[in-house]
N, C-alpha and C positions, 0 to 999 in steps of 0.2 A: 385545272386544265393540264398541268404537267402530269397529273395522275392518269388523265384520259389518253394523252400522248404515250406514256410510258406503257399503259395497257394495250393500246392498239399496236404499238410496236412489238410487244412480246406476243400478241394474238396472232398478227401476220406472221411474224417469225416462226411460231409453232406450225402455223399451216404450211409455210415454205419447208419446214423440216420434216414434216409429216409427208408432204408430197414427195420430197426427196427420198425419203426411206422407202415410201410405196413404189416409186420408180426403180430404186435399186433391187427391192424384191422382186418386182416384175422382171427386170432384166436378169435376174439370177435364175429364174424359172425358165427353162427349156419349153417351148412350144405353148405358151401360157394360154392361148386360145383354143387348143386342140380339144378340151372337154366341153366345149361349146357346140363342136361340130355336130350335125345331124346324121352324118354317117362318114365312114372312112374305109379305106381299102388296104390290104396288106398281103404278104406272102410269107407262107410257113415253110421251113425245112425240118423234116421229121426223121427221128430214129425209132424203130419199133423193135419190139419184143413180143413175138406171138406165141400162143400156145393152144393146143386143142383139147377140150375136155372131152373124155371118152367116158361113155355108158355103154356097159356090155349087152350083148343080146342074150336072151335065154338059153339059147342054143350053144352059147360059149362054154357052159357047164357040160355040154356033152362032147366038146371037142377035146379030143387027146393029142393033138398036134401042136397047139398053140397054148402055152401055160397062161400068159398074161401080155398085155400090151401097156406100153409105157410112153406116153407123149412126151416130147421134148420142147426145150425153148428155143427159139430161131430168131437171129436178128434180121432187120430188113430196114428200108428206107422210104422216103416218100416226099413229095412236094404239094403244097395246096395254095390256091388263092383265096382270099378271104374277103368278105364284105360285111362290116359291121353297122348295125343302126343303133343310134341313142334313143331309147324310148323314154327314160327320164333319169334324173340323178340316181347314179348307182345301179342303174339297169340297161343292159344292152342286149340287143339280140344279134347273133352272128350265123352266118352260113359260108361254106365252102363252095367254089365254082371251078370245077370239083376238086377232090383230092385223088392223087395217084399214089399207090402204096405197092411197092415190090416187097412180097413177104414170102417166107418159106417155113413150112411145118414139118415136123419129123414125128412118126410113129415106130417105135422099136418093138417088135414082136418076137418074145422068147419062145424059141421052138422047141418041142419035146425031142423030136427026131430029125435033126437037120439033114439035109442030103450030104453025101460023102464029100469031104473037102471043104465044107463050109462049116461056119460058126453058128452056134445055138442062137444068135440074135440076127433077126432080119430087120434093117431099117428101111423104112419107106419114107421118100421125100416128095412133098407136096407143095409145088411151087405155084404162087398165085400173082396176078396182077389185078389189083383192087382198085375200082373206080368208086370213090365214096362220095355221098352228099349228106354231110353233117349239118343239123341244125340245132343251135345251142343257145342257151340263156346264160348271161354272165351277171354276177353280183359283185359289184366293185365297192372298194373301201374309199374312204376320203384320201385326195391327194396329199402326200407328205413330201413337199419339195418336189423332187423329180422321181418320185417313187410311189407305186400304187400296187395294191394286191387285190384279187379277185378269185371267186370260186365260180365253177361254171358246170352245167350239165344239159344234157339233151340226148338226141337219138341220132342214128346214122344208119343210112341204107347204103350197102355196099354191093358192088357187081363184080364178079370174079370173071374177067376177060380171058383168062387163062384156064377155065373151068374145064376138067376131064369127064364130066358125068355123061357125055355122049359117045365117050370111047368105046369101041367094040372089042378089040383084041386087048383086052386089059386084065389078063390072069393074075398079074403081081401088082395091080393099082389098088388104092383106095380113093374112090370117086366122090367128088365134092359137088354140091349143087351150086349154082353160079350167084345166087341171090343170098344175103344175109342182112338181119337187122340186129342192131347193137343199142344198148344204153350207155352213155358215157357220163363220166364225172372227173372233174380234175381242179387243179389251181394254178395259177399264173402270176406272174411279178411283171408289172411294166416299168420299164425303166426309160425315162424321158432324156433323150439326147437331143443336141442342139437342132438335128435335121429329121430325126425319125424317132419312133419308139420301139425298143428292143424288149420283147417279151418271152422270156423262158417259160414254159409251160410243160405241166405233166399231168396226164389223164389217163384213165383206165377205160377201156371199151369191153363191154361184156355182152357176148352174143347170146340173144334170146330164141333163136331159131335153129331147128336141127338142120345142119347142112350136108348131113350124111346121105349119099345116095347108095343105099345098101343093095347089094347084089348077093343073093343066097347062093349063086354059082362060084363066087370068088372067096377063095379060102382067107385072104387077108380082110375082107369085107363083110363076111357072113357073121363072124364074131363080134362084130360091134353093131350096137343098135343105134346110138346118138353120137353125133360130134357137135360141140359147140365152140364157137371161136372166143377168145380171150386175148386181148392185146394191150400192152402198155406202151404208150406213146410219149417220147419226150420230143418237143417241138422248140425251135427258135423261130420267133415270128417277127417279122420287120413290117411295121405299121407306119403311115403318115397321114 
């Protein structure tokens, strides 16, 4: 009888101790029920570094005024709302509604015979206000305390609200088409805080469409065949 009583006391003592430890671990985890949500929303603040990939036109070899064209890297910023669906453990679908990016691209033309008083490098600025609609799939790791890592990939349709493709008096312009399509891939780190999740994310967006509106009558346009976008985006995402 004494053994039964002692065993019972020890058994229930272990249960109570285990429950206490589980409760402490649960209290230690921030947002412990978040991973069971079917969906959640967030907002992202973005810094971008954009770049145009240049393909020369065959007539470029016949040109004696422009030696070569050098694209430059330019910074920008943006903001985006985000909506994420949980498909299953470790797999989520996310889209933005939508993203706004203020971007700037530069092309440096090295001129053989510049006008009097000018340098032999003519730099053209191409400013854009991009409205994007990305759709992405996220592959998430197991959660380790208040930390989780994921990889993502998807596509992004962007429309340039500041497109100059319809400009008429554009002797010195390089005109871009308004619509673009990109494929995207990146990595992110979810940091679970007491009231929200902070996610630094880094992704590369690679344009797959020629966005150059070529005009054979424009000296800075006729030497270029294709222009494709490339963008590196660093985001701070706040989700709840």
